C-alpha positions in Angstrom: -1.8 7.3 -0.6 -0.4 5.8 2.7 0.0 2.2 3.5 0.9 1.3 7.1 3.3 -1.5 8.0 2.2 -3.0 11.3 2.7 -6.1 13.3 4.4 -7.4 16.5 8.0 -6.4 17.2 11.0 -8.0 15.5 9.3 -9.6 12.5 11.1 -7.5 9.8 8.8 -4.5 9.4 11.8 -2.1 9.3 13.6 -4.4 6.9 10.5 -4.5 4.7 10.3 -0.7 4.9 13.9 -0.2 4.0 13.8 -2.8 1.2 10.8 -1.0 -0.4 12.0 2.5 0.1 15.8 2.2 0.4 15.5 4.6 3.3 18.1 4.1 6.1 16.4 3.0 9.3 17.5 1.1 12.4 17.2 -2.6 11.9 18.0 -4.9 14.9 17.0 -8.3 16.3 15.2 -7.1 19.4 11.7 -5.8 20.1 10.9 -2.1 19.7 13.9 -1.2 17.5 11.4 1.3 15.9 9.9 3.8 18.4 8.6 6.7 16.2 7.1 5.8 12.8 9.3 6.0 9.8 7.7 7.5 6.7 9.2 6.8 3.2 8.2 6.5 -0.4 8.1 3.2 -2.3 8.2 3.4 -6.1 5.9 0.9 -7.7 5.6 0.2 -11.4 2.3 1.4 -13.0 0.3 -1.5 -14.3 0.2 -0.1 -17.9 3.2 1.0 -19.9 4.0 4.7 -19.7 2.1 6.7 -22.4 5.5 7.9 -23.7 5.7 4.6 -25.5 2.7 5.6 -27.7 4.2 9.1 -28.1 7.5 7.7 -29.2 5.9 5.4 -31.7 4.0 8.4 -33.2 7.1 10.5 -33.4 9.0 7.7 -35.0 6.3 7.0 -37.6 6.2 10.8 -38.4 10.0 10.7 -38.9 10.6 13.1 -36.1 12.5 10.7 -33.9 15.1 8.0 -34.6 14.4 4.4 -33.5 15.7 3.3 -30.1 19.4 2.8 -30.1 20.9 -0.3 -28.4 22.9 1.8 -26.0 20.0 4.0 -24.9 20.1 3.8 -21.1 16.4 4.5 -20.8 15.5 1.8 -23.3 13.3 4.1 -25.4 11.5 6.1 -22.7 11.2 9.8 -23.6 9.2 11.2 -20.6 10.6 13.5 -17.9 9.2 12.2 -14.6 9.3 14.7 -11.7 9.2 11.8 -9.3 10.1 8.2 -9.8 11.6 7.1 -13.1 10.8 5.5 -16.4 13.0 3.0 -18.2 11.8 0.8 -21.0 8.3 2.5 -20.6 8.1 1.0 -17.0 6.8 4.1 -15.1 7.5 4.1 -11.4 4.9 5.9 -9.2 5.1 6.8 -5.5 3.3 5.2 -2.6 3.9 6.4 1.0 4.8 3.7 3.5 4.6 4.2 7.3 6.7 1.8 9.4 5.0 1.8 12.8 6.6 0.6 16.1 5.9 -3.0 16.9 2.5 -3.8 18.5 2.3 -6.2 21.6 -0.8 -7.7 23.1 -2.6 -5.2 25.4 -1.7 -2.1 23.3 -5.3 -1.0 23.5 -4.9 -1.0 27.3 -1.6 0.9 27.2 1.1 -1.8 26.8 4.1 -1.1 24.6 3.5 2.3 23.0 -0.3 1.8 23.6 -2.6 4.1 21.9 0.3 6.1 20.5 0.9 3.1 18.2 -2.8 3.0 17.2 -3.0 6.7 16.4 0.0 6.3 14.0 -2.3 4.3 11.8 -5.1 6.9 11.7 -4.2 8.3 8.3 -3.3 5.1 6.5 -5.5 3.9 3.6 -4.7 0.3 4.2 -2.5 -1.8 6.4 0.1 -4.5 5.6 0.7 -6.7 8.6 4.2 -8.2 8.5 4.1 -11.6 10.2 6.9 -14.1 10.9 6.4 -17.1 8.6 9.3 -18.9 10.2 7.9 -18.5 13.7 11.4 -17.6 14.9 9.9 -15.0 17.3 7.3 -15.3 20.0 4.1 -13.2 20.2 6.0 -10.3 21.8 8.8 -10.4 19.3 11.5 -12.2 21.4 13.7 -14.7 19.4 12.9 -18.4 19.7 13.6 -21.6 17.8 11.9 -21.5 14.4 9.0 -23.8 13.6 9.9 -27.2 12.4 6.6 -28.0 10.5 4.3 -26.1 8.2 1.5 -26.6 10.6 3.4 -25.0 13.5 4.4 -22.1 11.3 0.8 -21.5 10.2 -0.5 -21.7 13.8 2.1 -19.1 14.8 1.1 -16.7 12.0 -2.6 -17.2 12.8 -1.9 -16.1 16.3 -0.2 -13.0 15.1 -3.0 -12.1 12.6 -5.7 -12.6 15.3 -4.0 -10.5 18.0 -3.6 -7.4 15.7 -7.2 -7.6 14.7 -8.2 -8.0 18.4 -6.2 -4.9 19.4 -7.7 -2.8 16.7 -11.2 -4.0 17.5 -10.7 -3.2 21.2 -9.3 0.3 20.3 -12.3 1.1 18.0 -14.7 -0.4 20.5 -13.3 1.9 23.2 -13.9 5.0 20.9 -17.4 3.8 20.2 -18.2 3.2 23.9 -16.8 6.6 25.0 -19.4 8.5 22.9 -22.2 6.0 22.8 -24.6 8.0 25.1 -24.5 10.9 22.6 -24.9 8.4 19.7 -28.0 6.9 21.2 -29.6 10.4 21.6 -29.0 11.0 17.8 -30.6 7.6 17.0 -33.6 8.4 19.1 -34.0 11.7 17.3 -33.1 10.8 13.8 -33.2 7.0 13.5 -30.6 5.1 11.3 -29.6 8.4 9.6 -28.5 9.7 13.1 -26.6 6.5 13.7 -24.6 6.9 10.5 -23.9 10.6 11.2 -22.8 9.7 14.7 -20.4 7.0 13.5 -19.0 9.2 10.8 -18.3 12.0 13.2 -16.9 9.6 15.8 -14.3 8.1 13.4 -13.5 11.1 11.2 -10.1 11.3 12.8 -9.4 7.7 11.6 -10.2 8.6 8.0 -13.8 7.5 7.9 -16.2 8.6 5.1 -19.9 8.2 4.8 -19.4 5.5 2.3 -17.1 3.4 4.5 -19.4 3.9 7.5 -22.4 2.9 5.4 -20.6 -0.3 4.2 -19.6 -1.1 7.8 -23.2 -0.6 9.1 -24.7 -2.6 6.3 -22.4 -5.5 7.1 -23.2 -5.2 10.8 -27.0 -5.3 10.1 -26.5 -8.6 8.2 -24.9 -10.4 11.2 -26.6 -8.5 14.1 -29.0 -10.7 16.0 -30.0 -8.0 18.5 -33.7 -7.1 18.3 -33.6 -4.4 21.0 -33.1 -0.7 20.1 -29.5 0.6 20.1 -29.8 2.2 23.6 -30.3 -1.3 25.0 -27.5 -3.1 22.9 -25.2 -5.4 24.9 -21.4 -4.9 24.9 -21.1 -7.9 22.6 -23.3 -6.2 20.0 -21.2 -3.0 20.2 -18.1 -5.2 19.7 -19.6 -6.7 16.6 -20.2 -3.1 15.3 -16.6 -2.2 16.1 -15.3 -5.2 14.2 -17.2 -4.2 11.0 -16.0 -0.6 11.3 -12.4 -1.8 11.7 -12.8 -4.0 8.6 -14.0 -1.0 6.6 -11.5 1.5 7.9 -8.5 -0.7 8.1 -8.3 -3.5 5.5 -5.4 -5.7 6.7 -3.2 -7.5 4.2 -0.6 -10.0 5.3 3.1 -10.1 4.3 4.3 -13.5 5.4 7.9 -12.5 5.9 10.9 -14.7 6.3 9.4 -17.1 3.9 12.9 -18.2 2.7 13.6 -19.7 6.1 10.1 -21.0 6.9 9.2 -24.6 6.6 8.3 -25.7 3.1 4.7 -26.3 1.9 3.0 -23.8 4.2 -0.7 -23.2 3.4 -0.9 -19.4 3.2 -4.7 -19.3 3.2 -6.0 -17.6 6.3 -9.3 -16.2 7.6 -8.6 -12.5 6.9 -10.2 -9.7 5.0 -7.1 -9.0 3.0 -4.5 -10.7 0.8 -1.7 -13.0 2.1 1.6 -13.0 0.2 4.9 -14.7 1.2 7.8 -12.2 1.4 11.5 -12.2 1.8 12.4 -8.7 2.9 16.0 -9.5 3.9 16.7 -10.7 0.4 14.9 -7.8 -1.3 17.0 -5.4 0.7 20.2 -7.2 -0.1 19.4 -7.4 -3.8 18.5 -3.7 -4.0 21.7 -2.7 -2.2 23.7 -4.9 -4.6 21.8 -3.2 -7.5 22.7 0.3 -6.1 26.3 -0.8 -5.8 26.4 -1.8 -9.4 27.0 -5.5 -8.6 23.9 -6.8 -10.3 21.0 -5.6 -12.5 17.8 -6.3 -10.6 14.2 -5.1 -11.1 12.1 -5.4 -8.0 9.3 -7.9 -8.4 11.2 -10.1 -10.9 12.4 -13.7 -10.2 15.9 -13.3 -11.5 18.8 -10.8 -11.8 21.9 -10.5 -13.8 25.4 -10.2 -12.3 27.2 -7.2 -13.8 30.8 -8.4 -13.5 31.5 -11.6 -11.6 35.3 -11.0 -11.8 34.8 -8.2 -9.2 33.0 -10.4 -6.7 34.5 -12.5 -3.9 33.7 -16.2 -3.6 31.4 -15.4 -0.6 29.5 -12.8 -2.7 29.1 -15.2 -5.6 27.9 -17.9 -3.2 25.4 -15.5 -1.6 24.0 -14.4 -5.0 23.7 -18.0 -6.1 21.7 -18.8 -2.9 19.4 -15.8 -3.4 18.8 -16.8 -7.0 17.8 -20.3 -5.9 15.3 -18.8 -3.4 14.0 -16.3 -5.9 13.3 -19.2 -8.4 11.5 -21.2 -5.7 9.3 -18.3 -4.5 8.9 -16.5 -7.9 10.0 -13.2 -6.4 10.7 -11.6 -3.0 7.0 -10.6 -2.6 7.8 -7.0 -1.4 6.8 -5.2 -4.5 4.1 -7.7 -5.2 2.1 -7.1 -2.0 2.4 -3.3 -2.3 1.3 -3.5 -6.0 -1.6 -5.8 -5.1 -2.8 -3.6 -2.2 -2.5 -0.3 -4.2 -3.9 -1.3 -7.6 -6.3 -4.2 -6.7 -7.5 -3.9 -3.1 -7.6 -0.1 -3.0 -8.5 0.0 -6.7 -6.2 2.8 -7.8 -5.0 3.7 -11.2 -2.3 6.0 -12.7 -3.3 9.0 -14.8 -1.2 11.7 -16.5 -2.3 15.4 -16.4 -0.7 17.6 -19.0 -0.9 21.2 -20.1 -0.5 20.5 -23.9 -2.8 17.8 -25.1 -1.0 17.5 -28.4 2.6 17.2 -27.2 1.7 15.7 -23.8 3.9 18.3 -22.1 3.8 20.8 -19.2 4.4 24.6 -19.6 8.2 24.0 -19.7 8.0 21.4 -22.5 8.6 18.4 -20.2 7.0 15.2 -21.5 4.5 13.6 -19.2 6.2 14.9 -16.0 3.4 13.9 -13.6 1.9 10.5 -12.9 -0.9 10.6 -10.3 -2.0 7.6 -8.4 -5.8 8.1 -7.9 -9.0 6.1 -7.3 -10.3 4.2 -10.3 -13.0 6.2 -12.2 -12.1 9.5 -10.6 -13.9 12.3 -12.2 -12.0 15.0 -14.2 -12.8 17.8 -11.8 -11.7 15.8 -8.8 -8.4 15.1 -10.6 -8.0 18.8 -11.2 -8.3 19.4 -7.4 -5.5 16.8 -6.8 -3.3 18.7 -9.2 -4.0 22.1 -7.6 -6.9 23.6 -5.7 -7.0 26.5 -8.2 -7.5 24.1 -11.1 -10.4 22.5 -9.3 -12.1 25.8 -8.3 -11.7 27.2 -11.9 -12.4 23.9 -13.8 -14.0 24.5 -17.2 -13.5 21.2 -19.1 -10.9 18.6 -19.9 -9.4 17.3 -23.1 -8.6 13.6 -23.6 -5.0 13.5 -24.7 -5.5 10.5 -27.1 -8.9 11.3 -28.8 -8.7 15.1 -28.3 -12.3 14.8 -27.2 -13.7 17.4 -24.8 -14.9 16.0 -21.5 -16.9 17.4 -18.7 -16.4 17.6 -14.9 -18.0 14.3 -14.3 -16.0 12.4 -16.9 -14.5 9.2 -15.3 -10.9 8.5 -15.9 -9.4 5.0 -16.5 -5.9 3.6 -16.1 -3.3 5.3 -18.3 -5.4 8.3 -19.3 -3.7 11.5 -20.4 -5.8 14.6 -19.6 -5.5 18.3 -20.3 -7.3 20.4 -17.7 -8.8 23.7 -18.8 -9.5 26.2 -16.0 -10.2 29.9 -15.4 -7.0 31.9 -14.7 
């Protein structure tokens, strides 16, 4: 699962990326600080408590495990995550983030990094566009005086949102135009089926599927007023088709960054096909670094934190933490974890499931408890999960066993959030 971070230069994409992943990247107040894309892993809390909570309760009720002690650093969790962590049954699961170089108007015509920027997005499942809610940068990312009113800030953000969509639309329209003669021949020979096959082939490199192309073409047919056959379509009709393909391939969600220095009472409702969430990436990065240094106890996504030992802090540090707490209270949280969580689990409709080798103990072959947590599409079938674990498991799939009910399930059994599954396969 890969989510691309995009937007014009100097809006805080690299800060957002670093805050979400704690990866060290260049952060500076000038355009094109990022040239090549940074790739990192953000760990996001699963929506449901880790199943090790149920396992612990069972072991305690059977007298095989003592109750949680007050000094337990993991607050009761007994699983052994291979990636991420689990404290207090809050299981963190991975999501790849791609921080792409800033995009300027005219990228589809070669400006900035041009099509190199656009190709960086090809393997992303969704995009988060980081925009400047404070309007302290112009459309090309150069510093300017911040907006003084909510209306001015919203107008600036609307311009940012529109220009990214326009560049992606122009890029996809160019790909469409380049092969349109061959596409028309397939339509003449095969009808609408030929059109779908052509579009799928044309955009396979951007991660298209027959489902996404069908959805895009169905949306296009609802708005298309052209009555002539495809070989006579006007450029504006092809542009309309490109827009629907872009919406299907690249759902764009908005991180309205620098919300802490933006004018108050901004209306964050925009005409976009994704979510809009105010964010404070600078603050998230500062809080996570303070947490790593042992100065505070902070859980990303929460609206408060605890100071570990105020006696070790300077007056400046105490003042900064007080200011950040006030901003957190006003905005509920920094928004960084919130938007990734929203995109991953709601917009992309993914869930977390736990494959195991022992359906009774919920362990792997080494006796590790629930070591793997897979982020997968909702209602994924058991055999498809087996392929995600290992291709040999998919090829040799026999059946699955539900870890809770011990019920045998077949290859087409659909999994739901929090499921624990034993996969049986031929050796």
